[in-house]
C-alpha positions as CSV (number, residue, x, y, z in Angstrom):
1,M,-60.1,-82.3,-61.5
2,C,-62.2,-81.6,-64.6
3,G,-66.0,-81.1,-64.6
4,I,-68.3,-83.3,-66.6
5,T,-72.0,-83.1,-67.2
6,G,-74.7,-84.2,-69.7
7,Y,-78.3,-83.8,-70.7
8,W,-80.7,-86.0,-72.5
9,N,-84.0,-84.9,-74.0
10,A,-85.5,-87.4,-76.4
11,R,-88.3,-85.0,-77.4
12,G,-85.8,-82.6,-79.0
13,D,-87.7,-79.5,-77.9
14,H,-84.8,-77.8,-76.1
15,D,-81.7,-76.1,-77.3
16,G,-79.0,-78.7,-76.3
17,L,-76.1,-76.3,-77.0
18,E,-77.4,-73.6,-74.8
19,I,-78.3,-76.0,-72.0
20,G,-74.9,-77.7,-72.3
21,Q,-73.1,-74.3,-72.1
22,R,-75.0,-73.2,-69.1
23,M,-74.4,-76.6,-67.3
24,A,-70.7,-76.4,-68.1
25,H,-70.5,-72.8,-66.8
26,T,-71.7,-73.9,-63.4
27,L,-68.5,-76.2,-63.3
28,H,-66.1,-73.4,-64.2
29,H,-64.3,-73.9,-60.9
30,R,-63.6,-77.5,-61.8
31,G,-61.9,-76.7,-65.1
32,P,-60.8,-73.1,-65.9
33,D,-58.6,-74.0,-68.9
34,D,-61.2,-74.9,-71.6
35,S,-64.8,-75.9,-72.1
36,G,-66.8,-77.8,-74.8
37,V,-70.2,-79.1,-75.7
38,W,-71.0,-82.1,-77.9
39,I,-74.5,-82.8,-79.2
40,D,-76.1,-85.7,-81.0
41,E,-79.3,-84.3,-82.5
42,N,-80.7,-87.7,-83.4
43,S,-81.0,-88.9,-79.9
44,G,-81.2,-85.5,-78.1
45,L,-78.0,-86.2,-76.0
46,T,-75.7,-83.4,-74.9
47,L,-72.3,-83.8,-73.3
48,A,-70.4,-80.9,-71.7
49,H,-67.0,-80.5,-70.2
50,R,-64.9,-78.1,-68.2
51,R,-61.2,-78.8,-68.6
52,L,-58.4,-78.7,-66.1
53,A,-55.4,-79.4,-68.4
54,V,-52.7,-81.5,-66.8
55,I,-51.2,-84.2,-69.1
56,D,-51.8,-82.6,-72.5
57,R,-52.3,-78.8,-72.1
58,S,-52.7,-78.3,-75.9
59,S,-56.0,-78.0,-77.8
60,A,-55.5,-81.7,-78.8
61,G,-56.9,-82.6,-75.4
62,H,-60.2,-80.7,-75.9
63,Q,-63.3,-82.4,-74.7
64,P,-65.9,-83.7,-75.3
65,M,-63.7,-85.7,-77.7
66,E,-64.8,-88.0,-80.6
67,S,-62.9,-91.1,-81.7
68,T,-61.2,-90.9,-85.1
69,C,-63.8,-93.4,-86.5
70,G,-66.7,-91.2,-85.3
71,R,-68.3,-94.0,-83.4
72,Y,-67.7,-92.8,-79.9
73,A,-67.8,-89.5,-78.0
74,I,-66.6,-89.0,-74.4
75,T,-66.5,-86.5,-71.6
76,Y,-64.0,-87.7,-69.1
77,N,-62.6,-86.8,-65.7
78,G,-59.7,-88.4,-64.0
79,E,-56.4,-89.9,-64.9
80,I,-55.3,-93.2,-66.4
81,Y,-51.9,-93.9,-64.8
82,N,-50.9,-96.5,-67.4
83,H,-52.1,-94.7,-70.5
84,T,-48.6,-94.6,-72.1
85,E,-48.3,-98.4,-71.8
86,I,-51.7,-98.7,-73.4
87,R,-50.7,-96.4,-76.3
88,A,-47.6,-98.6,-76.8
89,Q,-49.8,-101.7,-77.0
90,L,-52.1,-100.0,-79.5
91,D,-49.1,-98.9,-81.6
92,Q,-47.9,-102.5,-81.8
93,R,-51.2,-103.7,-83.0
94,S,-51.9,-101.0,-85.6
95,S,-49.7,-99.5,-88.3
96,N,-52.1,-96.6,-88.7
97,S,-51.8,-95.0,-85.3
98,A,-52.0,-91.2,-85.8
99,W,-52.2,-89.6,-82.4
100,R,-53.5,-86.0,-82.2
101,G,-51.9,-85.3,-78.9
102,H,-50.8,-86.8,-75.6
103,S,-53.9,-86.9,-73.5
104,D,-55.1,-90.0,-71.7
105,T,-58.6,-89.3,-73.0
106,E,-57.5,-89.9,-76.6
107,T,-55.8,-93.1,-75.5
108,L,-59.0,-94.2,-73.8
109,L,-61.0,-93.6,-76.9
110,A,-58.6,-95.5,-79.2
111,A,-58.6,-98.4,-76.7
112,L,-62.4,-98.5,-76.8
113,V,-62.4,-98.6,-80.6
114,H,-59.7,-101.4,-80.7
115,W,-60.8,-103.6,-77.8
116,G,-64.3,-102.6,-76.9
117,I,-65.6,-101.4,-73.5
118,G,-65.2,-104.5,-71.3
119,A,-61.7,-105.4,-72.4
120,T,-60.5,-101.8,-72.2
121,L,-61.8,-101.3,-68.7
122,E,-59.9,-104.4,-67.5
123,K,-56.6,-102.9,-68.8
124,L,-57.0,-99.5,-67.2
125,N,-55.1,-98.5,-64.0
126,G,-56.4,-95.2,-62.8
127,M,-59.2,-93.2,-61.1
128,F,-61.8,-91.7,-63.3
129,R,-65.4,-91.0,-64.0
130,E,-66.7,-90.9,-67.5
131,V,-69.7,-90.6,-69.7
132,L,-69.3,-92.7,-72.9
133,Y,-71.8,-92.5,-75.7
134,R,-72.0,-94.6,-78.8
135,Y,-74.2,-93.1,-81.4
136,V,-77.8,-94.1,-81.1
137,P,-77.2,-96.8,-78.4
138,Q,-80.9,-97.0,-77.5
139,S,-80.4,-99.8,-74.9
140,L,-77.8,-97.7,-73.1
141,V,-79.8,-94.5,-73.3
142,D,-82.9,-96.2,-71.8
143,R,-81.0,-98.1,-69.1
144,P,-82.0,-97.1,-65.6
145,K,-79.5,-95.1,-63.6
146,M,-77.1,-97.3,-61.8
147,G,-74.4,-96.5,-59.3
148,F,-71.4,-98.1,-57.6
149,G,-69.1,-97.5,-54.7
150,V,-65.4,-97.3,-55.3
151,P,-63.7,-99.9,-53.0
152,L,-61.0,-97.4,-52.0
153,E,-60.4,-98.9,-48.6
154,Q,-59.6,-102.3,-50.1
155,W,-57.6,-100.9,-53.1
156,L,-55.2,-99.1,-50.8
157,R,-54.5,-102.3,-49.0
158,G,-54.3,-104.3,-52.2
159,P,-53.6,-103.2,-55.8
160,L,-52.8,-99.5,-54.9
161,R,-50.7,-100.3,-51.9
162,E,-47.3,-100.2,-53.7
163,W,-48.3,-97.0,-55.5
164,G,-49.4,-95.4,-52.2
165,E,-46.3,-96.5,-50.4
166,S,-44.1,-94.8,-53.0
167,L,-46.0,-91.5,-52.8
168,L,-46.1,-91.5,-49.0
169,D,-42.4,-92.4,-48.5
170,E,-41.3,-90.7,-45.3
171,Q,-38.0,-89.4,-46.8
172,K,-39.9,-88.0,-49.8
173,L,-42.5,-86.2,-47.7
174,R,-39.8,-84.8,-45.4
175,S,-37.6,-83.5,-48.3
176,Q,-40.6,-81.8,-50.0
177,G,-41.3,-79.9,-46.8
178,F,-45.0,-79.3,-47.3
179,L,-46.6,-81.9,-45.1
180,N,-45.7,-83.4,-41.7
181,P,-44.8,-87.0,-42.5
182,E,-45.3,-88.5,-39.0
183,P,-49.1,-88.5,-38.8
184,I,-49.4,-89.4,-42.5
185,R,-47.2,-92.4,-42.1
186,K,-49.0,-93.4,-38.9
187,M,-52.4,-93.3,-40.7
188,W,-51.0,-95.2,-43.7
189,E,-49.5,-98.0,-41.6
190,E,-52.7,-98.3,-39.5
191,H,-54.8,-98.4,-42.7
192,V,-52.8,-101.0,-44.6
193,A,-52.6,-103.2,-41.5
194,G,-56.4,-103.1,-41.2
195,K,-56.4,-101.4,-37.8
196,R,-58.1,-98.2,-38.9
197,R,-60.1,-96.9,-41.9
198,W,-58.2,-93.9,-43.0
199,H,-58.8,-94.2,-46.8
200,Y,-60.7,-91.0,-47.4
201,Y,-58.1,-88.9,-45.5
202,L,-55.2,-90.7,-47.2
203,W,-56.7,-90.2,-50.6
204,D,-56.6,-86.4,-50.4
205,V,-52.9,-86.6,-49.6
206,L,-52.2,-89.2,-52.3
207,M,-53.9,-87.0,-54.9
208,F,-51.8,-84.0,-53.9
209,E,-48.6,-86.1,-54.0
210,A,-49.5,-87.6,-57.4
211,W,-50.2,-84.2,-58.8
212,F,-47.0,-82.8,-57.3
213,E,-44.9,-85.6,-58.7
214,Q,-46.4,-85.3,-62.2
215,A,-46.0,-81.5,-62.3
216,A,-42.4,-81.8,-61.1
217,N,-41.6,-84.4,-63.7
218,A,-43.1,-82.2,-66.4
219,D,-41.2,-79.2,-65.1
220,L,-44.4,-77.3,-64.5
221,L,-43.6,-76.1,-61.0
222,P,-42.2,-72.6,-60.3
223,A,-38.7,-72.5,-58.8
224,T,-39.0,-72.4,-55.0
225,S,-37.1,-73.4,-52.0
226,A,-39.3,-75.5,-49.7
227,T,-38.9,-75.0,-46.0
228,P,-38.7,-78.3,-44.1
229,F,-41.9,-78.9,-42.0
230,E,-39.9,-79.2,-38.8
231,S,-38.3,-75.8,-39.2
232,R,-41.6,-74.1,-39.7
233,L,-42.7,-75.4,-36.3
234,D,-39.8,-73.6,-34.5
């Protein structure tokens, strides 16, 4: 996944560009495809990004990214699974939609401009971390650091269960030939039944399967002939 970072210095006595570039460089392993730094000199805020291009591999997905109205800037890591549906909703509500590319980051910014933060977050289906900055938002800048835990255990038994079931389908895993489906299915069934807590282990498998499915649909995978898992055990 991409690497995101930021720096705030209200005194303005440091070179935000240099610091942002150095911070981003430490995250090169998270995003080898591109890097960027965004600075607001009025507040002393710097956002930096290392990009792993997946959905939109063109320069139109460059981050940090500003909204077309110039009100928001964002450095974003993750994936919004329903971003095409959100784009369609935005197109229906505006006759002036002029998309620069196909990234879910641009979709997120446009949604924030149109609906605001609270309503947009309610519409999103995905896994992501983001730093969102509205120019000179003093109350937000001064806000004490707050954290939250992602209820992954509950989500896999609830709203993400159908999605997880489709990715961990036994026949699909067996036909791909990369993973042994038997222990994966056992862990999945025990988790959704509430017998065991396998969410962290399952999440790694789900992320691989989601990436593989998306790459295959976009024809980004090299031609290969996968060897079924069972035959590799012989």
